[in-house]
C-alpha positions in Angstrom: 0.0 0.0 0.0 1.2 3.5 -0.8 2.2 6.2 1.7 0.0 9.3 1.8 0.3 12.9 2.8 -2.5 15.4 2.2 -2.3 19.2 2.0 -5.4 21.1 3.2 -5.7 24.8 3.7 -7.4 27.4 5.9 -8.9 28.9 2.7 -8.4 29.0 -1.0 -5.2 30.3 -2.5 -3.0 29.7 0.5 -0.5 27.8 -1.6 -1.6 24.2 -1.3 -1.0 23.5 -5.0 2.5 24.9 -4.9 3.5 22.9 -1.8 2.0 19.8 -3.3 4.1 20.5 -6.4 7.2 20.9 -4.3 6.6 17.7 -2.4 6.1 15.8 -5.7 9.5 17.0 -6.9 11.2 16.3 -3.6 9.9 12.7 -3.4 10.9 12.2 -7.1 14.4 13.3 -6.3 14.4 10.8 -3.5 13.6 8.0 -5.9 10.0 7.5 -4.9 7.3 6.6 -7.4 5.2 9.6 -6.5 1.9 10.8 -7.9 -0.2 13.9 -7.2 -4.0 13.7 -6.6 -6.9 16.1 -6.2 -10.3 14.6 -6.0 -12.2 17.7 -7.3 -11.0 20.8 -8.9 -13.0 24.0 -9.7 -11.0 25.9 -12.3 -11.2 27.4 -15.7 -7.7 26.4 -16.5 -7.7 22.9 -17.9 -5.6 20.6 -19.9 -6.1 17.8 -22.4 -4.3 14.5 -21.7 -2.8 12.2 -24.3 -6.0 10.1 -24.5 -8.1 13.2 -25.1 -9.6 13.8 -21.7 -9.8 16.9 -19.6 -8.2 17.7 -16.2 -7.2 20.6 -14.0 -4.1 22.5 -14.8 -2.6 22.5 -11.3 -2.4 18.7 -11.4 -0.6 18.9 -14.7 2.1 21.0 -13.1 2.3 18.5 -10.2 2.6 15.6 -12.6 5.4 17.4 -14.4 7.1 17.9 -11.0 6.7 14.2 -10.3 8.2 13.2 -13.7 4.9 11.9 -15.0 2.6 12.4 -18.0 -0.7 13.9 -16.8 -3.7 11.5 -16.5 -7.2 12.1 -15.3 -6.9 9.7 -12.4 -4.9 12.6 -10.8 -8.0 14.8 -11.0 -11.2 12.7 -11.5 -13.7 15.5 -10.9 -13.4 18.9 -12.6 -15.9 21.7 -12.3 -15.7 24.5 -14.9 -17.8 27.5 -13.9 -20.1 28.7 -16.7 -21.8 31.5 -14.9 -25.0 32.1 -12.9 -23.8 29.6 -10.1 -23.5 26.8 -12.6 -20.6 24.6 -13.7 -19.9 22.1 -16.4 -19.2 18.8 -14.5 -16.4 16.6 -15.9 -16.0 13.1 -14.5 -13.0 11.0 -15.5 -12.1 13.6 -18.1 -15.5 13.6 -19.9 -18.3 16.2 -19.5 -21.5 14.8 -18.0 -23.6 18.0 -18.1 -24.1 21.4 -16.6 -25.4 21.7 -13.0 -26.2 24.4 -10.6 -24.3 24.6 -7.4 -27.4 23.2 -5.6 -27.9 20.4 -8.0 -24.2 19.4 -7.7 -23.7 19.7 -4.0 -27.0 18.4 -2.9 -27.6 15.7 -5.4 -24.5 14.7 -7.5 -21.4 15.2 -5.4 -21.6 12.0 -3.5 -22.1 10.1 -6.7 -19.0 11.7 -8.1 -17.1 10.3 -5.1 -17.3 6.9 -6.8 -15.0 8.3 -9.5 -12.7 9.5 -6.8 -12.5 6.1 -5.2 -11.8 4.4 -8.5 -9.0 6.9 -9.3 -7.5 6.4 -5.8 -7.5 2.7 -6.3 -5.8 3.0 -9.6 -3.1 5.2 -8.2 -2.6 3.3 -5.0 -1.8 0.1 -7.0 0.7 1.9 -9.3 2.6 4.3 -7.0 4.3 4.1 -3.6 3.6 7.8 -2.6 0.5 9.9 -3.1 0.7 13.7 -2.5 -2.9 14.8 -2.1 -4.3 18.3 -2.4 -7.5 19.5 -0.8 -9.6 22.4 -1.9 -10.7 25.6 -0.1 -11.1 24.9 3.6 -12.2 21.6 5.3 -14.2 23.7 7.8 -16.8 25.1 5.4 -19.8 24.0 7.5 -22.3 24.5 4.7 -20.4 22.2 2.4 -19.1 19.5 4.7 -21.9 17.0 4.4 -21.3 16.8 0.6 -17.6 17.6 0.5 -15.6 15.0 -1.6 -12.2 16.7 -1.7 -11.0 17.3 1.8 -11.7 15.2 5.0 -13.8 12.6 3.1 -10.7 11.8 1.1 -8.4 11.8 4.2 -10.8 9.5 6.1 -11.3 7.2 3.1 -7.5 6.7 2.7 -6.5 7.1 6.3 -4.2 9.9 5.1 -2.4 12.3 7.5 -3.1 15.9 6.8 -0.9 19.0 6.9 -2.9 22.2 7.4 -1.5 25.2 5.4 -2.1 28.9 6.1 -1.0 32.0 4.1 0.6 34.5 6.4 1.0 37.1 3.7 -2.7 37.8 3.7 -2.7 38.2 7.5 -4.6 36.4 10.2 -2.8 33.1 9.7 -2.6 32.1 13.4 -6.3 32.8 13.8 -7.1 30.9 10.6 -5.2 27.8 11.8 -6.7 27.8 15.3 -10.2 28.6 14.0 -10.1 25.9 11.3 -9.0 23.2 13.8 -11.7 24.4 16.2 -14.4 24.0 13.5 -13.3 20.5 12.6 -15.0 17.4 14.2 -12.8 15.6 16.7 -12.0 12.7 14.4 -11.1 15.2 11.6 -8.9 17.2 13.9 -7.1 14.0 14.8 -6.2 13.5 11.1 -4.2 16.8 11.1 -0.7 15.9 12.0 1.1 19.2 11.4 0.8 22.9 10.5 2.6 24.8 7.7 3.0 28.6 7.5 3.3 29.7 3.9 4.4 32.9 2.1 6.4 34.3 5.0 8.4 37.5 4.4 11.2 38.7 6.6 13.3 37.2 9.4 11.7 33.8 10.4 13.5 33.9 13.7 11.2 36.7 14.8 8.3 34.3 14.3 9.4 31.9 17.0 6.9 33.1 19.6 4.1 32.5 17.1 5.3 29.0 16.5 5.4 28.3 20.2 1.9 29.7 20.6 0.6 27.4 17.9 2.2 24.3 19.3 0.7 25.1 22.8 -2.7 26.2 21.5 -3.3 23.4 19.0 -1.1 20.6 20.3 0.0 20.2 16.7 3.6 20.5 15.5 4.6 23.3 13.1 6.5 21.5 10.4 7.9 24.7 8.9 7.6 28.2 7.6 7.9 28.5 3.9 9.1 31.8 2.5 7.3 33.9 0.0 8.8 32.9 -3.3 9.0 35.5 -6.1 9.0 34.5 -9.7 7.7 31.0 -9.2 7.1 30.5 -13.0 4.7 27.5 -12.3 1.3 27.2 -13.7 -1.5 28.7 -11.6 -4.7 27.0 -10.9 -7.3 29.7 -11.5 -7.8 33.3 -12.5 -7.6 34.5 -8.9 -3.9 34.5 -9.5 -4.3 37.2 -12.2 -4.9 39.7 -9.4 -1.2 39.5 -8.6 -0.2 40.3 -12.1 0.1 44.1 -12.3 2.7 44.5 -15.0 1.9 47.3 -17.5 3.3 48.3 -20.9 7.0 49.1 -21.0 8.5 51.3 -23.6 11.7 49.2 -23.9 9.9 45.9 -24.2 7.4 44.2 -26.5 4.2 45.0 -24.6 1.4 42.4 -25.0 -2.1 43.0 -23.6 -4.3 40.0 -22.8 -7.9 40.9 -22.5 -9.2 39.8 -19.2 -12.8 38.7 -20.0 -14.9 37.6 -17.0 -14.8 33.9 -17.9 -11.2 33.8 -19.0 -9.8 30.3 -19.2 -6.5 28.6 -20.0 -4.5 31.8 -19.4 -1.5 29.6 -18.9 -1.3 29.8 -22.7 0.6 33.1 -22.2 3.0 32.2 -19.3 5.8 31.4 -21.8 5.4 34.9 -23.4 5.6 36.5 -19.9 8.8 34.6 -19.2 10.7 36.3 -22.1 13.1 39.0 -21.0 12.0 41.4 -23.8 8.3 41.1 -23.1 5.9 43.0 -20.8 2.7 40.9 -20.7 -0.2 42.3 -18.8 -4.0 41.7 -18.4 -6.2 44.5 -19.7 -9.5 45.1 -17.9 -10.7 48.1 -19.9 -10.2 49.3 -23.5 -8.1 52.2 -22.2 -5.5 49.6 -21.0 -4.5 49.0 -24.6 -2.5 52.3 -24.7 1.1 51.4 -25.2 0.5 47.8 -26.3 2.2 46.3 -29.3 -0.3 43.4 -29.7 -3.5 42.3 -28.1 -4.5 38.7 -27.4 -8.1 37.5 -26.9 -7.8 34.4 -24.6 -10.0 31.4 -24.2 -13.3 31.6 -22.4 -15.5 29.1 -20.6 -18.6 31.0 -21.8 -17.8 32.6 -25.2 -21.2 34.1 -25.8 -21.4 35.9 -22.5 -17.8 37.1 -22.7 -18.4 38.3 -26.2 -21.5 40.2 -25.0 -19.3 41.7 -22.3 -16.7 42.9 -24.9 -19.5 44.5 -27.0 -21.1 46.2 -24.0 -17.7 47.6 -22.9 -16.8 49.0 -26.3 -14.0 46.5 -27.0 -15.1 46.1 -30.6 -14.5 49.7 -31.4 -11.2 49.7 -29.4 -9.9 46.7 -31.2 -10.8 48.1 -34.6 -9.0 51.3 -33.6 -6.0 49.3 -32.5 -5.8 47.5 -35.8 -6.2 50.9 -37.6 -2.8 51.8 -36.0 -1.2 48.8 -37.7 -1.1 46.8 -34.5 -2.2 43.1 -34.5 -4.9 41.3 -32.6 -4.7 37.5 -31.9 -7.3 35.1 -30.6 -6.9 31.7 -29.0 -9.8 29.3 -29.0 -12.8 31.3 -27.6 -10.9 34.5 -28.5 -10.6 33.2 -32.0 -14.4 32.5 -32.1 -15.2 36.0 -30.9 -13.1 37.6 -33.6 -15.4 36.2 -36.3 -18.7 37.5 -37.8 -20.9 35.8 -35.2 -21.1 33.1 -32.5 -24.3 31.0 -32.8 -25.8 28.6 -30.2 -29.0 27.3 -31.7 -29.3 24.4 -29.2 -28.4 26.7 -26.2 -25.4 24.4 -25.3 -23.6 27.3 -23.6 -26.2 30.0 -22.9 -29.8 31.1 -23.8 -28.4 33.4 -26.5 -29.0 31.9 -29.9 -26.7 34.3 -31.8 -24.3 37.0 -30.8 -22.7 39.4 -33.3 -18.9 38.9 -33.4 -16.1 41.4 -33.4 -15.8 41.3 -37.3 -12.1 40.9 -37.3 -12.0 37.6 -39.2 -14.3 36.1 -41.9 -15.4 33.1 -39.8 -18.7 32.1 -38.0 -18.8 29.6 -35.2 -21.8 27.4 -34.3 -21.8 25.5 -31.0 -22.4 21.8 -31.0 -23.0 19.5 -28.0 -19.8 17.5 -28.5 -16.6 18.9 -27.1 -13.4 18.3 -29.0 -10.5 17.5 -26.6 -7.3 16.3 -28.1 -3.5 16.8 -28.1 -2.4 17.9 -31.5 0.6 18.4 -33.7 0.3 21.2 -36.2 2.1 23.3 -38.9 2.0 27.0 -39.3 2.1 27.6 -43.1 2.8 31.1 -44.2 1.1 33.1 -41.5 1.1 36.9 -42.4 1.9 38.8 -39.3 3.1 42.3 -38.6 4.7 42.7 -42.1 6.5 39.3 -42.0 5.6 35.6 -42.7 5.7 33.1 -39.8 6.4 29.5 -40.6 6.8 26.5 -38.3 6.4 22.7 -38.4 5.6 20.2 -35.7 4.0 22.6 -33.3 2.6 20.9 -30.2 -0.5 21.9 -28.2 -4.0 20.8 -27.6 -7.6 21.6 -28.6 -10.5 22.0 -26.2 -13.6 23.6 -27.7 -17.3 22.9 -28.6 -17.6 25.2 -31.7 -17.6 24.3 -35.4 -16.1 27.2 -37.3 -17.0 27.9 -40.9 -14.9 30.2 -43.1 -16.2 32.6 -45.8 -13.0 32.4 -47.9 -11.9 36.0 -47.3 -8.9 35.1 -45.1 -5.9 32.8 -45.3 -5.7 29.6 -43.3 -2.2 28.9 -42.1 -2.8 26.6 -39.1 -3.1 23.0 -40.1 -3.4 20.2 -37.5 -1.4 17.2 -38.9 -2.1 14.8 -36.1 -4.8 14.6 -33.4 -4.5 12.3 -30.5 -1.7 10.5 -32.4 -3.7 9.9 -35.5 -2.6 11.6 -38.8 -5.0 14.2 -40.2 -5.1 17.4 -42.2 -7.5 19.8 -40.4 -7.6 23.6 -40.4 -7.4 25.1 -37.0 -7.5 28.9 -37.5 -7.6 31.8 -39.8 -5.7 35.0 -40.5 -6.4 38.3 -42.3 -4.4 38.7 -45.4 -2.9 42.0 -44.1 -1.5 40.1 -41.1 -3.3 42.3 -38.5 -5.6 39.7 -37.1 -5.3 35.9 -36.7 -6.7 33.2 -34.5 -6.3 29.6 -33.8 -7.8 26.7 -31.7 -4.4 25.5 -30.6 -3.8 26.0 -26.9 -0.1 26.1 -25.9 1.1 27.4 -29.3 3.4 29.9 -27.6 5.1 27.2 -25.6 6.9 26.2 -28.8 10.1 28.2 -28.5 11.0 28.8 -32.1 7.4 29.9 -33.0 7.2 32.2 -30.0 10.5 33.9 -30.9 9.4 34.4 -34.5 6.2 36.0 -33.2 8.1 38.3 -30.9 10.7 39.2 -33.4 8.0 40.3 -35.9 6.8 42.7 -33.2 10.4 43.8 -32.5 11.1 44.5 -36.2 7.9 46.5 -36.3 9.3 48.7 -33.5 12.6 49.1 -35.4 14.5 46.8 -33.1 16.8 43.9 -34.0 15.5 40.4 -33.8 16.7 38.2 -31.0 17.7 34.5 -31.0 15.9 31.9 -28.9 17.1 32.3 -25.4 14.2 30.9 -23.4 13.7 27.1 -23.6 10.4 27.1 -21.8 10.0 23.5 -20.9 13.6 23.2 -19.6 13.1 26.4 -17.6 10.0 24.9 -16.0 12.0 21.9 -14.9 14.5 24.2 -13.3 11.7 26.0 -11.5 10.4 22.8 -10.0 13.9 22.0 -8.7 14.2 25.5 -7.2 10.8 25.2 -5.5 11.7 21.8 -4.2 15.0 23.1 -2.7 13.2 26.0 -1.0 10.5 23.8 0.5 12.9 21.1 1.5 15.0 23.7 3.4 11.8 25.2 5.0 10.1 22.0 6.2 11.1 19.5 8.8 11.4 16.7 6.3 12.4 14.1 8.8 9.3 14.8 10.8 7.2 14.7 7.6 8.6 11.3 6.6 7.8 10.0 10.1 4.2 11.3 9.8 3.8 9.5 6.4 5.3 6.3 7.7 3.0 6.3 10.8 -0.1 7.3 8.9 -3.0 8.2 11.2 -2.0 6.1 14.2 
């Protein structure tokens, strides 16, 4: 039987995902067959596995840290909010329908736990160490009866729990004490240690607080993890965008990503943000486009509602004005759909809106269908006009995840061709571009993670500014591996690893 350790938090966004990622890399470095697990994720950032199924992005990063290919057993239940307190429910990587919060929590959640148990059985047989992440807080009284991601998992496995608090937001001692107080006695017994995360300053000054926690809770404090700048590791959800305040910079290529309300898969742009000559930022209002060299419309979990938002806020006029200045607009997935003539939803698969006028930047029209296309792809970029140059690339890797069928009116050029889908050869168009090179879109997520293509794209913008092109200096996937190693080193130095191993060996005795 495998060893377990579970990370639960005093609230959302305290750093459970990051510490889970760090432990996956630490145990991999120690030679363990380690695997991450999160029973249920609520996130708009998702990923498509090699077998064409969908899972949360945070577990993808954790899988990478563990030296594994992502698979849905690591995240058997995924909730993707669609608006109006509703989510698309995805079980074992396949959508089973849209449900309201009440329908899910009061009627379906405990059924979904069957998928959780199947996934845990699969992982338990194949690996010797499971690093398990909870969600939100285990002390949400209104959700506890139907919770399938925190204490229900810990009890089912007999997994010891570490409770994590974020000191950077303040009130961490109260959060730890209060969370433990709200737990049932048998749940409190499962908590074998406390972790303080995101600490700034001299940790020796925190000793009185540690002594207080030990005395007050009778739980050991396993460590104080410092606030880590420039993590460079995929974030779980759009709450992390609140931390990204970078603005245009005159001496860099400045790229504005439009922050629509239902933004999804914004990790598509992390590789751009990692480039030294790029200032990538998220634009919340059309006036934020001032100073940008290019605009990207990102993916969306609700394309029609986000498109309505753009039209109501005047983004259609702002983007047309941006293009009139000779500056390009790019769309990825839902953003590509919005750039067309219209988005149609006759069967109301996404919303009650049958048709929404598009941004009229490309000669395409998208109609939603009930079937979602999810697949990893290999693609070519064949003669893409862009910013006065032609971009070319072969063997691009990425993934598709969309419900729309896009028809073309023949007014554009079609440079993006998928050459294999889920390992099967094909020849399928996956985007469109205006012939003047000032607007293009594609269904391929992760296209900017391809180093050579990303540098071609940036160099075209550099040349437009009158700057010299640069060679490829960022090898994104290699850099991510280095980031995992750095994170593992910091967390290893911050936690009492000897005590942690002892906790895992003893289980919940």
